[in-house]
Structure formats: C-alpha cells, structure tokens
C-alpha positions in Angstrom: 0.0 -0.1 0.0 3.0 2.2 0.5 3.4 2.5 -3.5 -0.3 3.2 -4.3 -0.2 5.9 -1.2 3.1 7.2 -2.9 1.5 7.2 -6.3 -1.8 9.0 -5.3 0.4 11.6 -3.2 2.4 12.1 -6.6 -1.0 12.6 -8.5 -2.4 14.8 -6.1 1.0 16.8 -5.7 1.2 16.8 -9.7 -2.5 18.3 -9.8 -2.3 20.7 -7.3 1.3 21.9 -8.8 -0.5 22.1 -12.2 -3.4 24.4 -10.7 -1.1 26.6 -8.6 1.1 26.8 -11.9 -1.9 28.0 -13.8 -2.8 30.8 -11.4 0.6 32.0 -11.0 1.2 32.0 -14.9 -2.1 33.7 -15.2 -1.0 36.5 -12.8 2.4 36.8 -14.4 0.8 37.0 -17.9 -1.5 39.9 -16.7 1.4 41.5 -15.3 3.3 41.3 -18.2 0.2 42.9 -20.2 0.0 45.6 -17.6 3.8 46.4 -18.0 3.0 46.5 -21.9 0.5 48.9 -21.3 2.5 51.1 -19.1 5.4 51.1 -21.2 2.9 52.1 -24.3 1.5 54.8 -22.2 4.8 56.3 -21.1 5.9 56.3 -24.8 2.9 57.8 -25.9 3.2 60.6 -23.4 6.8 61.0 -24.2 5.6 61.4 -27.9 2.9 63.8 -27.0 5.6 66.1 -25.1 7.7 65.9 -28.2 4.8 67.1 -30.4 3.8 69.9 -27.8 7.3 71.1 -27.9 7.5 71.0 -31.6 4.4 72.9 -31.9 5.4 75.7 -29.4 8.9 76.0 -31.4 6.9 76.2 -34.5 4.6 78.8 -33.0 7.5 80.9 -31.7 9.1 80.9 -35.0 5.9 82.4 -36.7 5.4 84.9 -34.1 9.1 85.9 -34.8 8.2 85.9 -38.3 5.0 88.0 -37.9 7.2 90.7 -35.3 9.6 91.2 -38.1 7.0 91.3 -40.8 5.2 94.2 -38.5 8.4 95.7 -38.0 9.3 96.2 -41.8 5.8 97.4 -42.3 6.2 99.8 -39.5 9.6 101.1 -41.3 7.9 101.3 -44.4 5.0 103.3 -43.2 7.2 105.5 -41.5 9.3 106.1 -44.6 6.2 106.7 -46.5 5.0 109.2 -44.3 8.5 111.1 -44.5 8.0 111.2 -48.2 4.7 112.2 -48.4 3.7 114.4 -45.4 5.0 118.0 -45.8 7.3 119.6 -43.1 7.1 123.0 -42.6 11.0 123.8 -42.8 11.5 121.7 -46.0 9.8 120.2 -48.9 9.2 116.4 -48.3 6.6 115.7 -51.0 8.5 115.5 -54.4 5.4 114.2 -56.2 3.6 117.7 -56.3 4.8 121.3 -57.0 5.2 123.9 -54.4 2.0 125.3 -55.2 0.1 122.2 -55.3 1.3 121.4 -51.9 0.6 124.8 -50.3 -3.1 124.2 -51.7 -3.3 121.0 -50.2 -2.3 122.2 -47.1 -4.7 124.9 -47.1 -7.5 122.7 -47.6 -6.3 120.2 -44.9 -6.2 123.3 -42.5 -9.8 124.1 -43.5 -11.0 120.8 -42.5 -13.3 120.9 -39.7 -12.9 118.2 -36.9 -16.2 116.3 -36.5 -17.8 116.6 -33.5 -17.8 113.5 -31.0 -21.1 113.9 -29.3 -22.9 114.5 -32.6 -24.7 111.3 -33.9 -24.9 111.5 -37.7 -27.6 108.8 -37.9 -29.8 110.9 -36.0 -29.5 113.7 -38.3 -31.9 114.7 -41.4 -30.3 114.0 -44.9 -29.3 117.1 -46.9 -31.3 118.0 -49.7 -29.2 119.1 -52.9 -31.7 121.8 -53.6 -31.5 124.8 -51.4 -35.5 125.3 -51.2 -38.3 123.2 -50.9 -39.1 121.9 -54.6 -41.2 119.2 -56.4 -43.7 117.4 -54.1 -42.1 118.9 -51.2 -42.6 122.6 -52.0 -46.1 122.4 -50.5 -48.0 124.4 -53.2 -50.0 122.4 -56.0 -49.8 123.3 -59.5 -52.7 122.8 -61.5 -52.1 121.8 -64.8 -55.0 122.8 -67.3 -55.4 120.5 -70.1 -56.7 122.3 -73.2 -58.6 120.0 -75.4 -57.8 120.9 -79.1 -60.8 122.7 -80.8 -61.9 121.5 -84.1 
C-alpha cells in the first residue's frame, strides 16, 4: 500500500502544482500585459510631449516672423510718411509742385473736426436743392389740359 499511497500523493501533488502553476502563470501574464500597457502609455506621453514642444517651437518661429514683418511694415509706413507728409521747414513731398502742396495744406487746415457727441444717424439727410421743390414744396400746381378745338 505504500506504493499506491505514494502514487496517489504524487498524482495529487502534480494536480495541485498544475493548478497553482496555472494561477501564477495567469497572474504573470496579466502583469506582463499591464507592464506593456504602462510602457506604451509612457511612450505615448513622451511622443505627446515632443509634439507639444515642436508645436511651441514652430509657433515661436511664426510669431518671430510676424514680428519681423510688422517691424518692416512699420518702417515702410514711416518712410512713406516722411516722403509724403509736408514738413514746414523743408519740402518733403516730391510728387507735387510747391503751389499744389500749399493748396493741399491749406485745404487740410480748413477741414473741420467732426464733433464726437453728434450722432450722424440722428440728423436728417441734406437735400441738394436749397429750397423746397417738387412734391415737397407745399404748393400744388394745377395743370390745365386744353382740349384741341376743332
């Protein structure tokens, strides 16, 4: 009986080891899968950080370009103003004669500043005619139609 006891003990131990091994193998497989997911999440996070850094670098370059373009535009406008605006001490507008420049300056001086408190939409439109005319004149014209005599 000792052989049968040993064989049954060996069989029970083998079956128990099989189930214990299966449980540990399952846990190890799940742990391996979780480690793979963690590594993938870490690599995705690093890729995202790199993408954000690249985006910020390209945005910085674009803003720098825009700033340079704005400075060039401001310099261009300033140079154009120097060419076109008349300075009282010297002639800075080579496009017009002296008389034309004086007339332009005089007409600019005559312009009135618009009043800030006046609302243009509240004012009535101005007519081209100085007096009442047409249907707005207030008087009726009677037209007499003469019939031809035969």
